[in-house]
Steps between C-alpha positions, in 0.01 A plus 500: 500500500769318693334577833234246407730203449696324770712188515482302823656178620186341642262296290153619411334280761691679775398836359135427557539282808373760748208589276399138460499456877233770526293394201152351528413169334364674189839661442684181597309296244537771241876454535454124466286554192763719332769239565279216378401658167845645426596224257213589264506759223387847617154460347430169671643640821244779491212262435597265784562795730156645430326168561688451826447850637134511396444169680666645810291815475177309447574279801597784732214719383249222557601520866539877539245634251690826448476513120284394210603144417655393171287193436257530788447125532695440822348529846662458839350383831508774764828510687704329229872575505592739220865403542427129454283585199783696337755224560274226366400701193856577391628152580220327309538709185877466489500127571247435224697693240848405624486141628878470480518753785254305719748407771622855559147641475368245750782585740426872468129436560571300815737769625250779435203317653700409811475860620118487498331335802328173421123502505187553294604848382819358351325204339229722354759742369688220325177380339422854380846539350483167321156588362623837374798337331280241331262770377778713348665200336166396351437852375828499309462167326509534123586870525713496185845477659554168324574349255790711373462683170769655279519778244692501175558837332284556196687806374861610469406867468700752709349534846356148502623252759740231384637196680802579718776257604319393819195375308404136465439365152124522560515879515396772744399361838198554725264589218222335702547749784305766313193278546545412868188587698578812707439511875356851510499687170222429254716359222856507373441783253330737747826682569677441169770761446479760226713423191880529534670808357563516127840371390563823314435724800719674755369304797597172338842631404567628851410164654696313232817696556476474877478121509760472226742706709444349846352155432773326304686229685827689445366848569733734687213744557322270746603581860595195711209550740255492208659179379421363845144632482447351154629163619295515821166565331580241236521249785219639716149506356223744588359243743844450653548874546163643597386238750806568719440873458140458616614292796753759612246781473243298693747442783605864492140615533390226740215384278261236626470141380182588312654808338804302391287227347312759298809694385681189384192377317461835325859535382526143377165520321614821335841365400350189347239699309768744385702214356197360322423846363855572393523176304179590319655835410835348404351251259252757367774740385791249467765768538862407440762478770807726514714200413329482160436870456858614557652237275252602229502872575563584138157369402277718718504813277610713794818701428567530875546124555833365381521119505744286694508147355709382796256617771448244777293579811650486849231255613325236292203624299174325597335315213192711440426847362639809666217751535415572778718374786350217705718574803384860490133415462501256792719719718307822453175318578645388833651841567164671445328276754776532757506879462126514560531263797810631676539849357775668302697607804863385543551137595793275581507219245774251421504233230747220443530161335718199591602492134702820558653447844582815691304741280216689666296758310377767741206727427318785668205524262296266285579708192871434548426130456310546176770741380755223553282244325460733201874559487568129545320413179653784296853462637456125464458566130165325454247787504454846356425776749153542352432130578556584865298821490197339338525193721495735797185672377330166442599362840396814685157490336457134594615556858254787541217293355572201724538710814179692445289206390602195703504392865344826619455588866169413660582738782763772540852377431804703598687388188237665283580835659862485384647682207350620246 
C-alpha cells in the first residue's frame, strides 16, 4: 500500500506543470472548469462540469464531425477553428454560471485565443463555441436542480435514516436531486440499486463491524495512510478526481482534441447522471448512516452488532441517507468509461490537492483509485462497505450505458478499439 503514497515538497501545480504545457485547449479548459466549480457541492459540480464539457464537445464536433452530436443543433462553417470553438464554449458556460470569476475567465480566454492565428477560421470557431454554450445552457434551464428541497425522517425504526449532527434544521439536503433531468440515462430510477442487506444478516453485520472498528475518529485500527486517503477524498469530489485522471491518460496516450472533447463529455455526463441516480436510490430506501446505526446497534435485532454510543466518524457525515455511496456511484461510472477508452493496462496517475500540501496519491490502475475511494468512505466512518459495493455496481452500469449509447463514432475511432 505504501508504494502508492508519496510526500513531496512541491505544490500540486508544479506536479502537473509539464503535463499542462503539452495539453491541448480542451484539456486546458477542463482544468479551468474543475478549478471554477470546486467551491460547489459535489452534485452541483457534476452538473456544471457536464454542461461545460458537453458544450465543448458539441462545439468541437460541429467542426470535426467525428461523432454523433449531443443536441445536433450546432453547425460550423467549413474551416472553422475547433480550438477556438472549444475555448469559447467553455468560457461562455463558466462565465454565465460563475460571474464572480469573470475576470480570471476572460484572462484565460484571451491567453488561450492568442495562440490561434487571427482570421475568419478563428472568428467562426468562437461563434460556434458561443452557440454551443448557449444551446446547452438553454437545454438545462428548469432541469430540477433548484429550488432546494429537504427531507425529514418519517420513521424512527431501526435501519431508517435519521438526522446527523451536520444536518440543517430543515432536514436531509439535496432531496430535489433525485428529480434532476439526467443528461443521458432515461430517468433517475432506471439504475436504482437493489435493496440494502437485511439488518439481521451476516453481510450487514460484517459491514457494521468493519466501519465500527476502522471508522471511529479515535480508531487505532486505521492506518495513517488510510487516514490520509479518507481526508483526501473527503476534500476531492468525483469531478475533482476523475477529470485530472482523464487528462493525464489523454496526454499519456496522445489523444486528439476531438477525442478529448468526447471523453470528457462522456465521463462528466456519466458522473452527473450517477449522482442523480444515487440520490433517487438514497431517498427511496432512506438507509441509516453508520453514525446512527452504531450508536443504536442494540436495536437492530442482530446479535453480531454490539452498539457503541460514543461512536463518532473520522470525517463528517453528509446529511442524506447512506445507501448507496454517491462517491462510489459517480467514480465507478467515470472509471468504466475511462477503462473502455484507454484500456485496463497500467498507467502512471498522480492526484493531489492544495488542501493537503505535499501529499500525492500515485496509481498504476484505475481500480486502485476506486479501491481508495471505497476505503476512504469506510475508513472515514461514514459508509458501510456494502454502500460502496452497490454504488460501484450502479456507477459501472451507468458508465457502460452512457459509453455505449452517447456520442458514438461516425467513422472508426482508435479509442473505441481500446480495452474491453
